[in-house]
C-alpha positions, 0 to 999 in steps of 0.5 A, spaced: 078 554 182 083 557 186 090 558 183 094 561 188 101 565 186 107 565 190 108 571 194 114 573 189 109 573 183 104 578 187 109 583 188 117 583 186 119 584 193 115 586 199 118 589 207 115 589 213 115 595 216 120 597 222 117 598 229 124 598 232 129 603 231 136 602 229 141 602 235 147 606 235 154 605 238 160 610 239 167 609 237 172 608 243 175 614 245 182 615 245 186 615 252 189 622 250 192 623 258 195 616 258 199 617 251 201 624 254 204 621 260 208 615 257 211 620 252 218 623 253 217 631 254 221 633 249 217 628 244 210 631 240 204 627 241 203 622 236 198 624 231 192 619 229 193 618 221 186 615 220 182 619 216 176 622 220 171 618 215 173 611 217 174 613 225 166 615 224 164 609 221 160 604 225 160 597 222 154 591 224 152 584 222 147 579 223 146 572 222 140 568 221 140 560 221 134 555 221 130 549 219 123 547 219 118 542 217 111 542 214 107 536 218 103 535 211 109 533 208 108 534 201 112 531 196 115 538 193 117 540 200 113 547 199 110 551 205 104 555 203 102 562 205 110 563 206 114 568 203 121 567 205 121 561 209 117 557 203 121 550 203 121 545 208 126 540 211 133 544 209 138 547 213 138 554 211 142 560 212 137 565 211 141 571 211 147 574 213 147 582 213 153 587 214 151 594 215 156 600 214 153 607 217 155 614 219 149 616 224 147 623 224 147 626 231 146 634 231 143 639 226 148 640 220 150 633 220 150 628 214 151 621 214 149 614 210 147 607 211 148 601 207 145 594 208 148 588 204 145 581 205 146 574 202 143 568 204 138 562 202 132 565 203 131 572 204 135 576 200 133 574 193 126 575 195 127 582 198 130 584 192 127 591 188 125 591 181 131 594 177 136 593 183 139 586 182 146 584 184 145 576 185 140 571 186 142 570 193 144 577 195 141 584 196 142 591 197 137 592 202 138 599 204 143 604 201 141 611 203 144 618 205 142 622 211 142 630 212 139 633 218 137 640 216 138 645 222 131 647 222 127 647 229 129 640 232 132 637 226 129 636 219 131 629 217 132 627 210 133 620 207 135 619 200 136 613 197 133 606 198 130 604 205 125 599 208 118 601 209 115 604 214 109 600 214 107 593 218 109 591 225 114 586 223 121 587 220 125 584 215 130 583 220 137 585 222 142 587 227 137 593 229 131 588 230 128 581 229 121 579 230 119 575 236 116 569 231 121 566 226 116 566 220 113 572 218 105 574 218 100 574 213 100 581 213 107 582 212 107 577 206 101 579 202 098 586 205 104 591 205 111 592 201 118 591 203 122 597 201 122 604 197 126 608 193 126 615 193 126 621 198 123 621 206 123 627 210 122 626 218 121 631 223 120 630 231 115 635 233 116 634 241 117 628 245 110 625 243 109 626 236 113 625 230 111 626 222 114 623 216 113 624 209 116 621 203 115 621 195 118 614 192 118 610 186 112 605 189 112 598 192 119 595 191 121 598 185 128 601 185 127 603 178 120 605 177 115 601 172 111 607 170 112 615 170 108 616 177 110 616 184 107 614 190 106 618 196 107 615 203 106 618 210 107 616 218 104 619 224 108 616 230 105 618 237 107 616 244 102 619 248 105 615 255 111 612 255 108 605 255 104 606 249 106 607 242 102 608 236 103 609 228 099 611 223 101 609 216 099 610 209 102 609 202 098 611 195 100 611 188 100 608 181 103 601 181 102 598 175 107 597 169 107 603 164 100 606 166 099 611 172 091 609 172 089 605 177 091 607 184 093 602 189 092 605 197 094 602 203 092 604 210 096 601 216 095 601 224 100 599 229 100 600 237 104 597 242 103 597 249 109 595 254 105 592 260 112 591 264 119 589 263 117 582 261 111 583 257 109 587 251 103 587 247 102 589 240 096 590 234 097 591 227 091 592 222 091 593 214 086 595 209 088 596 202 085 597 195 087 597 188 083 600 182 080 595 177 085 590 180 080 584 182 081 577 179 074 575 182 070 580 179 074 583 173 073 590 172 072 591 180 077 594 185 081 589 189 081 589 196 085 586 202 085 587 209 087 583 216 089 584 223 094 581 227 095 581 235 102 580 238 104 578 245 111 577 248 112 574 255 119 573 259 125 577 261 130 581 256 135 575 257 133 567 258 126 564 256 121 568 253 115 566 249 112 570 243 105 569 240 101 571 234 094 570 232 091 573 225 086 573 220 087 576 213 082 576 207 083 577 200 077 579 197 079 581 190 084 575 189 090 580 187 094 579 193 094 571 193 093 570 185 086 567 186 080 567 182 075 566 188 076 570 195 080 567 200 080 568 207 086 565 212 088 565 219 094 563 223 096 562 230 104 562 232 107 560 238 115 561 239 119 560 245 125 564 245 131 563 249 136 569 249 143 567 251 146 574 251 144 581 248 146 578 241 145 571 241 138 567 241 135 561 239 127 560 237 123 554 236 116 555 233 109 552 232 105 555 227 098 553 224 094 556 218 087 554 216 084 557 209 077 557 207 079 554 200 084 547 200 090 550 197 095 546 201 097 539 199 099 533 204 104 527 202 099 523 198 097 530 194 091 531 197 088 538 197 088 540 205 085 547 208 090 547 213 097 546 215 102 546 221 109 547 221 115 546 226 121 551 226 128 552 229 132 558 228 138 561 231 140 569 230 146 573 232 147 580 232 153 585 233 
C-alpha cells in the first residue's frame, strides 16, 4: 500500500540550489561637470544630501504568474509529485519578489541582501521552520556579507540563504529555470534554504570553495542541538564547462542528534554555443534508521536529471528535462514501499526582452505504483500536465 505524503510534510521547506549567480548593477553616476558648468561661479556646488547608505542600495523585483491543467482531471484538482505547483485549473500569482541588497566589491567591504516574497504557491511552501511571517509570504533570504581582506577576499555570509545544492532555483530576479515545473530532485532530494554561517574563497579563475555550518535542512530555528555541515567545490576547467561538487550532512530529526542525514550533489553544465546549453544533476542521499519500507534500516534516495536549452538569448527557445528518481526507503515520499518515478518535460520559451518571458509546458510523469487518480477516482501510474507561465524581472 502506498501512502504518499505531500512534499510539505516530508520537509518543512525544500530550495533548490542556485547555479546562476546574482547579477549586480551600479547606481547611476552624477554628472558633476554638467552641474558645475550650469552653476554661477560665485555659487558653491549643491551637495547631495542623500546618505551614502541609500545611494548604495540596489533594488530588484521578480514576478511569476501562471496556470496549469492536469489531463487526468482528478476531482480535487491535485497535481501529484509537485511541491510548489500542486493545484490545477487555477490562475496563480506564483510569487512576487522584492530584493534589497548592497553588494560587496572589494576586500574590506560589508553588505547585505534581503529577499521578501509573497504569492499563492511558492512563498508559503518555501518557509523555513521557525520563521513564519504569513501564510503566503516568506523571508526567503536575509543575510549580511563581509569580504575579509585575506588573499583574493574571504567572503562571509551570515544569516538565511538559499541552498548550494541542486541545478534548479526557487527562481527570482537573478535567475529562473528553463522549465516551469520543478524537477523531482528539486522537490524531494534536497533542501531549499539554510540558516547559519557560510564562508567562500576564490582560489583562482578555475577553482572556488565554500564551507558552511547551519541549522540544517530548512530550519531558521534548529530542531535539535546539532549542526549540519555543508561544502562546495566549484570548478571551471575551461570556459564552456562548469562543475559543482556539493555535500550536506548532519542530524535532522527533532530533539535528537542521532541518525545523521547525508546528501551528495553533482552538477555539470556545458555551454555548447550561445544558443545551446547542456546540464546534468545527480543526487544520492541517505538517513540513518529512517526507512519506512524496512523500519530500522537506513533510508536511501537517488536520482539523475538531464537538461538541454536550445535557442537564442531572445526570441524562441526550448528547454528539455528528463529524469529518474528512486526512493528506496520511502522517507522522501512517505511511502511504505520503494517508489521509482520518471518524468519528461518540454518547455518552449519566448523571451520578448531581457526581463520578460512566457513559458508553455508539457510534462509527463510515470511511477511504478498507482499514486495518481483520474476523473473517476481510478488509480493511475501516469500523469500528464500542461502549463502556461509568464515571468518578469528587474
